[in-house]
N, CA, C, O and the ligand as a Tripos MOL2 file, in Angstrom:
@<TRIPOS>MOLECULE
protein
  289   287    73     0     0
PROTEIN
NO_CHARGES

@<TRIPOS>ATOM
      1 N           3.8620  -23.8370    4.3490 N.3       1 MET1
      2 CA          4.3140  -22.5300    4.9260 C.3       1 MET1
      3 C           5.6700  -21.9600    3.8850 C.2       1 MET1
      4 O           5.8330  -20.8210    3.4460 O.2       1 MET1
      5 N           6.5190  -23.1560    3.6900 N.am      2 LEU2
      6 CA          7.6100  -22.7000    2.6600 C.3       2 LEU2
      7 C           7.1130  -22.1650    1.1950 C.2       2 LEU2
      8 O           7.4480  -21.1640    0.5620 O.2       2 LEU2
      9 N           6.2520  -23.1370    0.9200 N.am      3 LYS3
     10 CA          5.5530  -22.6200   -0.3610 C.3       3 LYS3
     11 C           5.0400  -21.4720   -0.2890 C.2       3 LYS3
     12 O           5.4030  -20.7860   -1.2440 O.2       3 LYS3
     13 N           4.2620  -20.8680    0.5060 N.am      4 LEU4
     14 CA          3.7720  -19.3490    0.8680 C.3       4 LEU4
     15 C           5.0850  -18.2760    0.6910 C.2       4 LEU4
     16 O           5.0300  -17.2560    0.0040 O.2       4 LEU4
     17 N           6.1750  -18.6900    1.3940 N.am      5 LEU5
     18 CA          7.0250  -17.8240    1.0590 C.3       5 LEU5
     19 C           7.7840  -17.6870    0.0220 C.2       5 LEU5
     20 O           8.3090  -16.5970   -0.2040 O.2       5 LEU5
     21 N           7.9980  -18.8630   -0.8690 N.am      6 LEU6
     22 CA          8.4540  -19.0610   -2.1600 C.3       6 LEU6
     23 C           7.5320  -18.1010   -3.1390 C.2       6 LEU6
     24 O           7.9940  -17.4380   -4.0670 O.2       6 LEU6
     25 N           6.1260  -18.1510   -2.7530 N.am      7 PHE7
     26 CA          5.3110  -17.4720   -3.4690 C.3       7 PHE7
     27 C           5.2590  -15.8980   -3.3290 C.2       7 PHE7
     28 O           5.0290  -15.2670   -4.3610 O.2       7 PHE7
     29 N           5.4240  -15.3030   -2.3160 N.am      8 VAL8
     30 CA          5.6220  -14.3710   -1.9510 C.3       8 VAL8
     31 C           6.9260  -13.5590   -2.4410 C.2       8 VAL8
     32 O           6.9120  -12.3800   -2.7960 O.2       8 VAL8
     33 N           8.0660  -14.4100   -2.3970 N.am      9 GLY9
     34 CA          9.2400  -13.9120   -2.8260 C.3       9 GLY9
     35 C           9.1390  -13.8680   -4.4670 C.2       9 GLY9
     36 O           9.8580  -13.0850   -5.0880 O.2       9 GLY9
     37 N           8.1800  -14.7750   -5.1710 N.am     10 LEU10
     38 CA          8.2720  -14.5750   -6.6570 C.3      10 LEU10
     39 C           7.3440  -13.4770   -6.9500 C.2      10 LEU10
     40 O           7.6930  -12.7010   -7.8400 O.2      10 LEU10
     41 N           6.2770  -13.2830   -6.3880 N.am     11 ILE11
     42 CA          5.5030  -11.9340   -6.6100 C.3      11 ILE11
     43 C           6.3720  -10.6720   -6.4390 C.2      11 ILE11
     44 O           6.3440   -9.7460   -7.2510 O.2      11 ILE11
     45 N           7.2090  -10.6910   -5.2440 N.am     12 THR12
     46 CA          7.9540   -9.4350   -4.9640 C.3      12 THR12
     47 C           9.0680   -9.4140   -6.1960 C.2      12 THR12
     48 O           9.2760   -8.3340   -6.7490 O.2      12 THR12
     49 N           9.6310  -10.3460   -6.5370 N.am     13 THR13
     50 CA         10.7090  -10.4070   -7.7790 C.3      13 THR13
     51 C          10.0630   -9.9390   -9.0690 C.2      13 THR13
     52 O          10.6440   -9.1850   -9.8500 O.2      13 THR13
     53 N           8.8100  -10.4250   -9.2700 N.am     14 ILE14
     54 CA          8.0910  -10.0880  -10.6810 C.3      14 ILE14
     55 C           7.8110   -8.3800  -10.4320 C.2      14 ILE14
     56 O           8.1280   -7.4970  -11.2290 O.2      14 ILE14
     57 N           7.0800   -8.1730   -9.0040 N.am     15 TYR15
     58 CA          6.9570   -6.7760   -9.0000 C.3      15 TYR15
     59 C           7.9550   -6.0860   -9.0830 C.2      15 TYR15
     60 O           7.7300   -5.0640   -9.7310 O.2      15 TYR15
     61 N           9.1510   -6.1870   -8.6590 N.am     16 TYR16
     62 CA         10.2610   -5.1990   -8.8800 C.3      16 TYR16
     63 C          10.7480   -5.2820  -10.2740 C.2      16 TYR16
     64 O          11.3450   -4.2960  -10.7060 O.2      16 TYR16
     65 N          10.5740   -6.3800  -11.0970 N.am     17 LEU17
     66 CA         11.3510   -6.5050  -12.3330 C.3      17 LEU17
     67 C          10.2950   -5.8110  -13.1510 C.2      17 LEU17
     68 O          10.7420   -5.2840  -14.1690 O.2      17 LEU17
     69 N           9.0430   -5.6890  -12.9570 N.am     18 PHE18
     70 CA          7.9050   -4.8960  -13.8680 C.3      18 PHE18
     71 C           8.1490   -3.5640  -13.4320 C.2      18 PHE18
     72 O           8.1440   -2.6570  -14.2640 O.2      18 PHE18
     73 N           8.3950   -3.2980  -12.0400 N.am     19 PHE19
     74 CA          8.4660   -1.6830  -11.6960 C.3      19 PHE19
     75 C           9.4840   -1.2480  -12.5370 C.2      19 PHE19
     76 O           9.2490   -0.4520  -13.4460 O.2      19 PHE19
     77 N          10.5860   -1.6910  -12.3190 N.am     20 ALA20
     78 CA         11.9360   -1.1770  -12.6760 C.3      20 ALA20
     79 C          11.7710   -1.0890  -14.2430 C.2      20 ALA20
     80 O          12.3000   -0.1170  -14.7820 O.2      20 ALA20
     81 N          11.2230   -1.8230  -14.8820 N.am     21 LYS21
     82 CA         11.1410   -2.0750  -16.5520 C.3      21 LYS21
     83 C          10.1740   -0.7820  -16.8520 C.2      21 LYS21
     84 O          10.4470    0.0530  -17.7140 O.2      21 LYS21
     85 N           9.0030   -0.7350  -16.0170 N.am     22 LYS22
     86 CA          8.1110    0.4050  -16.3650 C.3      22 LYS22
     87 C           8.6660    1.6210  -15.9430 C.2      22 LYS22
     88 O           8.3170    2.6100  -16.5880 O.2      22 LYS22
     89 N           9.4300    1.7810  -15.0330 N.am     23 LYS23
     90 CA         10.0910    3.2070  -14.5540 C.3      23 LYS23
     91 C          11.0800    3.6920  -15.7760 C.2      23 LYS23
     92 O          10.9860    4.8120  -16.2780 O.2      23 LYS23
     93 N          12.0490    2.6940  -16.1940 N.am     24 SER24
     94 CA         13.0840    2.8190  -17.1880 C.3      24 SER24
     95 C          12.4800    3.4420  -18.5940 C.2      24 SER24
     96 O          13.0460    4.2700  -19.3070 O.2      24 SER24
     97 N          11.1980    2.8390  -18.8100 N.am     25 LEU25
     98 CA         10.5200    3.4610  -19.8980 C.3      25 LEU25
     99 C           9.5720    4.7450  -19.8010 C.2      25 LEU25
    100 O           9.2670    5.4380  -20.7710 O.2      25 LEU25
    101 N           9.1700    4.9490  -18.5400 N.am     26 THR26
    102 CA          8.5650    6.1750  -18.4530 C.3      26 THR26
    103 C           9.5630    7.4480  -18.1940 C.2      26 THR26
    104 O           9.5040    8.5000  -18.8300 O.2      26 THR26
    105 N          10.3850    7.1900  -17.2610 N.am     27 SER27
    106 CA         11.3910    8.3090  -17.1240 C.3      27 SER27
    107 C          12.8670    7.9370  -17.3250 C.2      27 SER27
    108 O          13.4820    7.2690  -16.4930 O.2      27 SER27
    109 N          13.3920    8.3810  -18.4240 N.am     28 PRO28
    110 CA         14.5250    7.9960  -18.9880 C.3      28 PRO28
    111 C          15.4670    8.9240  -18.4430 C.2      28 PRO28
    112 O          16.6430    8.8210  -18.7920 O.2      28 PRO28
    113 N          15.1000    9.8710  -17.5880 N.am     29 ARG29
    114 CA         16.1010   10.8860  -16.7800 C.3      29 ARG29
    115 C          17.0010   10.2090  -15.6550 C.2      29 ARG29
    116 O          16.6040    9.1720  -15.1240 O.2      29 ARG29
    117 N          17.9480   10.6620  -15.3680 N.am     30 ASN30
    118 CA         18.9090    9.7780  -14.4710 C.3      30 ASN30
    119 C          18.6400   10.4700  -12.8930 C.2      30 ASN30
    120 O          19.2920   10.0600  -11.9330 O.2      30 ASN30
    121 N          17.8780   11.2740  -12.7860 N.am     31 ASP31
    122 CA         17.5260   11.7460  -11.4370 C.3      31 ASP31
    123 C          16.5520   11.0360  -10.5190 C.2      31 ASP31
    124 O          16.0440   11.5570   -9.5260 O.2      31 ASP31
    125 N          16.3240    9.7150  -10.9710 N.am     32 ASP32
    126 CA         15.3130    8.8210  -10.3540 C.3      32 ASP32
    127 C          15.9170    8.7820   -8.7930 C.2      32 ASP32
    128 O          15.2630    9.0260   -7.7790 O.2      32 ASP32
    129 N          17.1170    8.4690   -8.8490 N.am     33 SER33
    130 CA         17.9030    8.0920   -7.3900 C.3      33 SER33
    131 C          17.6680    9.2440   -6.4590 C.2      33 SER33
    132 O          17.4370    9.0320   -5.2680 O.2      33 SER33
    133 N          17.7130   10.3320   -6.9050 N.am     34 MET34
    134 CA         17.7940   11.5210   -6.1690 C.3      34 MET34
    135 C          16.4120   11.8410   -5.6940 C.2      34 MET34
    136 O          16.1780   12.4140   -4.6300 O.2      34 MET34
    137 N          15.4040   11.3880   -6.6520 N.am     35 GLU35
    138 CA         13.8450   11.6860   -5.8960 C.3      35 GLU35
    139 C          13.4500   10.7130   -5.0570 C.2      35 GLU35
    140 O          12.5190   10.9690   -4.2940 O.2      35 GLU35
    141 N          14.0420    9.4700   -5.0260 N.am     36 GLU36
    142 CA         13.4220    8.4570   -4.2480 C.3      36 GLU36
    143 C          14.4920    8.1730   -2.9840 C.2      36 GLU36
    144 O          14.4170    7.2060   -2.2260 O.2      36 GLU36
    145 N          15.6760    9.4160   -2.9210 N.am     37 ALA37
    146 CA         16.5580    9.0790   -1.7250 C.3      37 ALA37
    147 C          15.7030    9.4070   -0.4420 C.2      37 ALA37
    148 O          14.8090   10.2500   -0.5170 O.2      37 ALA37
    149 N          15.9370    8.8330    0.5790 N.am     38 MET38
    150 CA         15.3070    9.0710    1.8250 C.3      38 MET38
    151 C          16.3480    9.7060    2.8650 C.2      38 MET38
    152 O          17.4480    9.2880    3.2260 O.2      38 MET38
    153 N          15.6850   10.7740    3.1980 N.am     39 ILE39
    154 CA         16.3320   11.7690    3.9270 C.3      39 ILE39
    155 C          15.8190   11.9440    5.2010 C.2      39 ILE39
    156 O          14.6380   11.6560    5.3980 O.2      39 ILE39
    157 N          16.6430   12.4490    6.2710 N.am     40 PRO40
    158 CA         16.0090   12.6040    7.7500 C.3      40 PRO40
    159 C          15.6000   13.9760    7.8450 C.2      40 PRO40
    160 O          16.2120   14.8900    7.2930 O.2      40 PRO40
    161 N          14.4640   14.1430    8.6130 N.am     41 CYS41
    162 CA         14.0400   15.4930    8.9030 C.3      41 CYS41
    163 C          14.7510   15.9930    9.9800 C.2      41 CYS41
    164 O          14.9590   15.2970   10.9740 O.2      41 CYS41
    165 N          15.2380   17.4020    9.8550 N.am     42 THR42
    166 CA         16.0840   18.0800   10.6560 C.3      42 THR42
    167 C          15.5080   18.2340   11.9500 C.2      42 THR42
    168 O          16.2420   18.2810   12.9380 O.2      42 THR42
    169 N          14.1340   18.3270   12.0560 N.am     43 MET43
    170 CA         13.6140   18.4560   13.4020 C.3      43 MET43
    171 C          13.5190   17.1420   14.2570 C.2      43 MET43
    172 O          14.1490   16.9640   15.2990 O.2      43 MET43
    173 N          12.6090   16.2010   13.6580 N.am     44 CYS44
    174 CA         12.3430   14.9300   14.1620 C.3      44 CYS44
    175 C          12.9160   13.7340   13.9710 C.2      44 CYS44
    176 O          12.8000   12.7750   14.7330 O.2      44 CYS44
    177 N          13.6730   13.7700   12.7470 N.am     45 GLY45
    178 CA         14.6040   12.7650   12.3430 C.3      45 GLY45
    179 C          13.8510   11.6590   11.4390 C.2      45 GLY45
    180 O          14.3730   10.6270   11.0170 O.2      45 GLY45
    181 N          12.5620   12.0650   11.2310 N.am     46 THR46
    182 CA         11.5320   11.0290   10.3320 C.3      46 THR46
    183 C          12.2840   10.8590    9.0530 C.2      46 THR46
    184 O          12.9660   11.7920    8.6280 O.2      46 THR46
    185 N          12.1960    9.6770    8.3900 N.am     47 TYR47
    186 CA         12.9230    9.6290    7.0410 C.3      47 TYR47
    187 C          11.6250    9.9600    6.1310 C.2      47 TYR47
    188 O          10.4750    9.5450    6.2800 O.2      47 TYR47
    189 N          12.1350   10.8090    5.1660 N.am     48 VAL48
    190 CA         10.9390   11.0220    4.1540 C.3      48 VAL48
    191 C          11.6250   10.8720    2.8540 C.2      48 VAL48
    192 O          12.8540   10.8980    2.8000 O.2      48 VAL48
    193 N          10.8780   10.7130    1.7890 N.am     49 GLN49
    194 CA         11.4810   11.0300    0.2240 C.3      49 GLN49
    195 C          11.9120   12.3450    0.0170 C.2      49 GLN49
    196 O          11.2110   13.2670    0.4350 O.2      49 GLN49
    197 N          12.9190   12.5580   -0.5430 N.am     50 ALA50
    198 CA         13.4150   13.7580   -0.9920 C.3      50 ALA50
    199 C          12.4300   14.6070   -1.6230 C.2      50 ALA50
    200 O          12.2530   15.7900   -1.3340 O.2      50 ALA50
    201 N          11.7270   13.8780   -2.5930 N.am     51 LYS51
    202 CA         10.6820   14.8310   -3.2890 C.3      51 LYS51
    203 C           9.5310   15.3300   -2.5320 C.2      51 LYS51
    204 O           8.8940   16.3510   -2.7950 O.2      51 LYS51
    205 N           9.3030   14.4310   -1.4700 N.am     52 GLU52
    206 CA          8.2360   14.7710   -0.6380 C.3      52 GLU52
    207 C           8.5980   15.7410    0.7060 C.2      52 GLU52
    208 O           7.8140   16.1350    1.5690 O.2      52 GLU52
    209 N           9.9990   15.9830    0.5910 N.am     53 ALA53
    210 CA         10.4210   16.6690    1.7540 C.3      53 ALA53
    211 C          10.2050   18.2030    1.5360 C.2      53 ALA53
    212 O          10.1060   18.6780    0.4050 O.2      53 ALA53
    213 N          10.1350   18.9820    2.7200 N.am     54 LEU54
    214 CA         10.2180   20.6160    2.6720 C.3      54 LEU54
    215 C          11.7310   20.9400    2.7240 C.2      54 LEU54
    216 O          12.5430   20.3440    3.4320 O.2      54 LEU54
    217 N          11.9780   21.8730    1.9540 N.am     55 MET55
    218 CA         13.3410   22.4010    2.2060 C.3      55 MET55
    219 C          13.5300   23.9450    2.6220 C.2      55 MET55
    220 O          12.9810   24.8760    2.0320 O.2      55 MET55
    221 N          14.2650   24.0560    3.5660 N.am     56 SER56
    222 CA         14.3520   25.5280    3.9830 C.3      56 SER56
    223 C          15.6650   25.8550    4.6930 C.2      56 SER56
    224 O          16.0350   25.1610    5.6390 O.2      56 SER56
    225 N          16.3080   26.7990    4.2970 N.am     57 SER57
    226 CA         17.6670   27.1540    4.3040 C.3      57 SER57
    227 C          18.5870   25.8960    4.2380 C.2      57 SER57
    228 O          19.4170   25.7990    5.1420 O.2      57 SER57
    229 N          18.5480   24.8920    3.2630 N.am     58 GLY58
    230 CA         19.3800   24.1630    2.8210 C.3      58 GLY58
    231 C          19.0120   22.8880    3.7270 C.2      58 GLY58
    232 O          19.6150   21.8400    3.4940 O.2      58 GLY58
    233 N          18.0080   22.9300    4.7930 N.am     59 LYS59
    234 CA         17.9000   21.8210    5.3850 C.3      59 LYS59
    235 C          16.2610   21.1850    5.0250 C.2      59 LYS59
    236 O          15.3010   21.7930    4.5530 O.2      59 LYS59
    237 N          16.3570   19.9490    5.3850 N.am     60 TYR60
    238 CA         14.9370   19.3080    5.0060 C.3      60 TYR60
    239 C          13.9900   18.9660    6.0740 C.2      60 TYR60
    240 O          14.3830   18.6790    7.2050 O.2      60 TYR60
    241 N          12.7770   18.9890    5.7490 N.am     61 TYR61
    242 CA         11.6000   18.6890    7.0300 C.3      61 TYR61
    243 C          10.9750   17.7340    6.4050 C.2      61 TYR61
    244 O          11.0010   17.5560    5.1870 O.2      61 TYR61
    245 N          10.3800   17.0730    7.2210 N.am     62 CYS62
    246 CA          9.1380   16.0400    7.1040 C.3      62 CYS62
    247 C           7.7300   16.7210    6.6900 C.2      62 CYS62
    248 O           6.9570   16.2140    5.8750 O.2      62 CYS62
    249 N           7.5270   17.8340    7.3070 N.am     63 SER63
    250 CA          6.2580   18.4550    7.3220 C.3      63 SER63
    251 C           6.3020   19.7450    7.6960 C.2      63 SER63
    252 O           7.2830   20.2090    8.2770 O.2      63 SER63
    253 N           5.0670   20.5590    7.3480 N.am     64 PRO64
    254 CA          4.9610   21.8870    7.6680 C.3      64 PRO64
    255 C           5.2130   22.2790    9.2040 C.2      64 PRO64
    256 O           5.8100   23.2540    9.6610 O.2      64 PRO64
    257 N           4.5870   21.2430    9.8430 N.am     65 GLU65
    258 CA          4.8000   21.2010   11.4130 C.3      65 GLU65
    259 C           6.1090   21.3430   11.9220 C.2      65 GLU65
    260 O           6.3920   22.0050   12.9210 O.2      65 GLU65
    261 N           7.0000   20.6330   11.1330 N.am     66 CYS66
    262 CA          8.2670   20.6600   11.9160 C.3      66 CYS66
    263 C           9.1410   21.9970   11.3650 C.2      66 CYS66
    264 O          10.0500   22.5090   12.0200 O.2      66 CYS66
    265 N           8.7570   22.4000   10.2230 N.am     67 LEU67
    266 CA          9.2570   23.5470    9.4810 C.3      67 LEU67
    267 C           8.8660   24.7280   10.6790 C.2      67 LEU67
    268 O           9.7410   25.4080   11.2160 O.2      67 LEU67
    269 N           7.4080   24.8490   11.0010 N.am     68 LYS68
    270 CA          7.0800   25.8470   11.9830 C.3      68 LYS68
    271 C           7.8640   25.8070   13.4260 C.2      68 LYS68
    272 O           8.2220   26.7990   14.0600 O.2      68 LYS68
    273 N           8.0490   24.4350   13.8010 N.am     69 LYS69
    274 CA          8.7120   24.2410   15.0100 C.3      69 LYS69
    275 C          10.1760   25.1300   15.0400 C.2      69 LYS69
    276 O          10.4990   25.9500   15.9000 O.2      69 LYS69
    277 N          10.9380   24.7260   13.8740 N.am     70 LYS70
    278 CA         12.1350   25.3680   13.5710 C.3      70 LYS70
    279 C          12.0540   26.9740   13.5210 C.2      70 LYS70
    280 O          12.9660   27.6380   14.0130 O.2      70 LYS70
    281 N          11.0850   27.5030   12.9940 N.am     71 GLN71
    282 CA         11.0670   28.8640   12.7930 C.3      71 GLN71
    283 C          10.3720   29.7620   13.9980 C.2      71 GLN71
    284 O          10.4620   30.9880   14.0550 O.2      71 GLN71
    285 N           9.6370   28.9080   14.9830 N.am     72 GLY72
    286 CA          8.7790   29.5670   15.9800 C.3      72 GLY72
    287 C           9.7800   29.0920   17.3240 C.2      72 GLY72
    288 O           9.4720   29.4210   18.4690 O.2      72 GLY72
    289 ZN          9.7920   16.2090   11.1290 Zn       73 ZN73
@<TRIPOS>BOND
     1     1     2 1
     2     2     3 1
     3     3     4 2
     4     3     5 am
     5     5     6 1
     6     6     7 1
     7     7     8 2
     8     7     9 am
     9     9    10 1
    10    10    11 1
    11    11    12 2
    12    11    13 am
    13    13    14 1
    14    14    15 1
    15    15    16 2
    16    15    17 am
    17    17    18 1
    18    18    19 1
    19    19    20 2
    20    19    21 am
    21    21    22 1
    22    22    23 1
    23    23    24 2
    24    23    25 am
    25    25    26 1
    26    26    27 1
    27    27    28 2
    28    27    29 am
    29    29    30 1
    30    30    31 1
    31    31    32 2
    32    31    33 am
    33    33    34 1
    34    34    35 1
    35    35    36 2
    36    35    37 am
    37    37    38 1
    38    38    39 1
    39    39    40 2
    40    39    41 am
    41    41    42 1
    42    42    43 1
    43    43    44 2
    44    43    45 am
    45    45    46 1
    46    46    47 1
    47    47    48 2
    48    47    49 am
    49    49    50 1
    50    50    51 1
    51    51    52 2
    52    51    53 am
    53    53    54 1
    54    54    55 1
    55    55    56 2
    56    55    57 am
    57    57    58 1
    58    58    59 1
    59    59    60 2
    60    59    61 am
    61    61    62 1
    62    62    63 1
    63    63    64 2
    64    63    65 am
    65    65    66 1
    66    66    67 1
    67    67    68 2
    68    67    69 am
    69    69    70 1
    70    70    71 1
    71    71    72 2
    72    71    73 am
    73    73    74 1
    74    74    75 1
    75    75    76 2
    76    75    77 am
    77    77    78 1
    78    78    79 1
    79    79    80 2
    80    79    81 am
    81    81    82 1
    82    82    83 1
    83    83    84 2
    84    83    85 am
    85    85    86 1
    86    86    87 1
    87    87    88 2
    88    87    89 am
    89    89    90 1
    90    90    91 1
    91    91    92 2
    92    91    93 am
    93    93    94 1
    94    94    95 1
    95    95    96 2
    96    95    97 am
    97    97    98 1
    98    98    99 1
    99    99   100 2
   100    99   101 am
   101   101   102 1
   102   102   103 1
   103   103   104 2
   104   103   105 am
   105   105   106 1
   106   106   107 1
   107   107   108 2
   108   107   109 am
   109   109   110 1
   110   110   111 1
   111   111   112 2
   112   111   113 am
   113   113   114 1
   114   114   115 1
   115   115   116 2
   116   115   117 am
   117   117   118 1
   118   118   119 1
   119   119   120 2
   120   119   121 am
   121   121   122 1
   122   122   123 1
   123   123   124 2
   124   123   125 am
   125   125   126 1
   126   126   127 1
   127   127   128 2
   128   127   129 am
   129   129   130 1
   130   130   131 1
   131   131   132 2
   132   131   133 am
   133   133   134 1
   134   134   135 1
   135   135   136 2
   136   135   137 am
   137   137   138 1
   138   138   139 1
   139   139   140 2
   140   139   141 am
   141   141   142 1
   142   142   143 1
   143   143   144 2
   144   143   145 am
   145   145   146 1
   146   146   147 1
   147   147   148 2
   148   147   149 am
   149   149   150 1
   150   150   151 1
   151   151   152 2
   152   151   153 am
   153   153   154 1
   154   154   155 1
   155   155   156 2
   156   155   157 am
   157   157   158 1
   158   158   159 1
   159   159   160 2
   160   159   161 am
   161   161   162 1
   162   162   163 1
   163   163   164 2
   164   163   165 am
   165   165   166 1
   166   166   167 1
   167   167   168 2
   168   167   169 am
   169   169   170 1
   170   170   171 1
   171   171   172 2
   172   171   173 am
   173   173   174 1
   174   174   175 1
   175   175   176 2
   176   175   177 am
   177   177   178 1
   178   178   179 1
   179   179   180 2
   180   179   181 am
   181   181   182 1
   182   182   183 1
   183   183   184 2
   184   183   185 am
   185   185   186 1
   186   186   187 1
   187   187   188 2
   188   187   189 am
   189   189   190 1
   190   190   191 1
   191   191   192 2
   192   191   193 am
   193   193   194 1
   194   194   195 1
   195   195   196 2
   196   195   197 am
   197   197   198 1
   198   198   199 1
   199   199   200 2
   200   199   201 am
   201   201   202 1
   202   202   203 1
   203   203   204 2
   204   203   205 am
   205   205   206 1
   206   206   207 1
   207   207   208 2
   208   207   209 am
   209   209   210 1
   210   210   211 1
   211   211   212 2
   212   211   213 am
   213   213   214 1
   214   214   215 1
   215   215   216 2
   216   215   217 am
   217   217   218 1
   218   218   219 1
   219   219   220 2
   220   219   221 am
   221   221   222 1
   222   222   223 1
   223   223   224 2
   224   223   225 am
   225   225   226 1
   226   226   227 1
   227   227   228 2
   228   227   229 am
   229   229   230 1
   230   230   231 1
   231   231   232 2
   232   231   233 am
   233   233   234 1
   234   234   235 1
   235   235   236 2
   236   235   237 am
   237   237   238 1
   238   238   239 1
   239   239   240 2
   240   239   241 am
   241   241   242 1
   242   242   243 1
   243   243   244 2
   244   243   245 am
   245   245   246 1
   246   246   247 1
   247   247   248 2
   248   247   249 am
   249   249   250 1
   250   250   251 1
   251   251   252 2
   252   251   253 am
   253   253   254 1
   254   254   255 1
   255   255   256 2
   256   255   257 am
   257   257   258 1
   258   258   259 1
   259   259   260 2
   260   259   261 am
   261   261   262 1
   262   262   263 1
   263   263   264 2
   264   263   265 am
   265   265   266 1
   266   266   267 1
   267   267   268 2
   268   267   269 am
   269   269   270 1
   270   270   271 1
   271   271   272 2
   272   271   273 am
   273   273   274 1
   274   274   275 1
   275   275   276 2
   276   275   277 am
   277   277   278 1
   278   278   279 1
   279   279   280 2
   280   279   281 am
   281   281   282 1
   282   282   283 1
   283   283   284 2
   284   283   285 am
   285   285   286 1
   286   286   287 1
   287   287   288 2
@<TRIPOS>SUBSTRUCTURE
     1 MET1         2 RESIDUE 1 A MET
     2 LEU2         6 RESIDUE 1 A LEU
     3 LYS3        10 RESIDUE 1 A LYS
     4 LEU4        14 RESIDUE 1 A LEU
     5 LEU5        18 RESIDUE 1 A LEU
     6 LEU6        22 RESIDUE 1 A LEU
     7 PHE7        26 RESIDUE 1 A PHE
     8 VAL8        30 RESIDUE 1 A VAL
     9 GLY9        34 RESIDUE 1 A GLY
    10 LEU10       38 RESIDUE 1 A LEU
    11 ILE11       42 RESIDUE 1 A ILE
    12 THR12       46 RESIDUE 1 A THR
    13 THR13       50 RESIDUE 1 A THR
    14 ILE14       54 RESIDUE 1 A ILE
    15 TYR15       58 RESIDUE 1 A TYR
    16 TYR16       62 RESIDUE 1 A TYR
    17 LEU17       66 RESIDUE 1 A LEU
    18 PHE18       70 RESIDUE 1 A PHE
    19 PHE19       74 RESIDUE 1 A PHE
    20 ALA20       78 RESIDUE 1 A ALA
    21 LYS21       82 RESIDUE 1 A LYS
    22 LYS22       86 RESIDUE 1 A LYS
    23 LYS23       90 RESIDUE 1 A LYS
    24 SER24       94 RESIDUE 1 A SER
    25 LEU25       98 RESIDUE 1 A LEU
    26 THR26      102 RESIDUE 1 A THR
    27 SER27      106 RESIDUE 1 A SER
    28 PRO28      110 RESIDUE 1 A PRO
    29 ARG29      114 RESIDUE 1 A ARG
    30 ASN30      118 RESIDUE 1 A ASN
    31 ASP31      122 RESIDUE 1 A ASP
    32 ASP32      126 RESIDUE 1 A ASP
    33 SER33      130 RESIDUE 1 A SER
    34 MET34      134 RESIDUE 1 A MET
    35 GLU35      138 RESIDUE 1 A GLU
    36 GLU36      142 RESIDUE 1 A GLU
    37 ALA37      146 RESIDUE 1 A ALA
    38 MET38      150 RESIDUE 1 A MET
    39 ILE39      154 RESIDUE 1 A ILE
    40 PRO40      158 RESIDUE 1 A PRO
    41 CYS41      162 RESIDUE 1 A CYS
    42 THR42      166 RESIDUE 1 A THR
    43 MET43      170 RESIDUE 1 A MET
    44 CYS44      174 RESIDUE 1 A CYS
    45 GLY45      178 RESIDUE 1 A GLY
    46 THR46      182 RESIDUE 1 A THR
    47 TYR47      186 RESIDUE 1 A TYR
    48 VAL48      190 RESIDUE 1 A VAL
    49 GLN49      194 RESIDUE 1 A GLN
    50 ALA50      198 RESIDUE 1 A ALA
    51 LYS51      202 RESIDUE 1 A LYS
    52 GLU52      206 RESIDUE 1 A GLU
    53 ALA53      210 RESIDUE 1 A ALA
    54 LEU54      214 RESIDUE 1 A LEU
    55 MET55      218 RESIDUE 1 A MET
    56 SER56      222 RESIDUE 1 A SER
    57 SER57      226 RESIDUE 1 A SER
    58 GLY58      230 RESIDUE 1 A GLY
    59 LYS59      234 RESIDUE 1 A LYS
    60 TYR60      238 RESIDUE 1 A TYR
    61 TYR61      242 RESIDUE 1 A TYR
    62 CYS62      246 RESIDUE 1 A CYS
    63 SER63      250 RESIDUE 1 A SER
    64 PRO64      254 RESIDUE 1 A PRO
    65 GLU65      258 RESIDUE 1 A GLU
    66 CYS66      262 RESIDUE 1 A CYS
    67 LEU67      266 RESIDUE 1 A LEU
    68 LYS68      270 RESIDUE 1 A LYS
    69 LYS69      274 RESIDUE 1 A LYS
    70 LYS70      278 RESIDUE 1 A LYS
    71 GLN71      282 RESIDUE 1 A GLN
    72 GLY72      286 RESIDUE 1 A GLY
    73 ZN73       289 GROUP 0 **** ****
């Protein structure tokens, strides 16, 4: 059981190292942290990635449904 945990930890570490490395190579821009920031939906409070959120009147929404709720 302990071995399994160590194995999972190792895989996770390697994954993150690889992912971070790959990311720095493919996107040298500094706005990555902004794109990956999690922000709460104004209507339902669900956290969504900033790049996937819908923005209206300076507020963020998780989906078109929540945006409609606000308007209707
Ligand atoms: Zn929502």
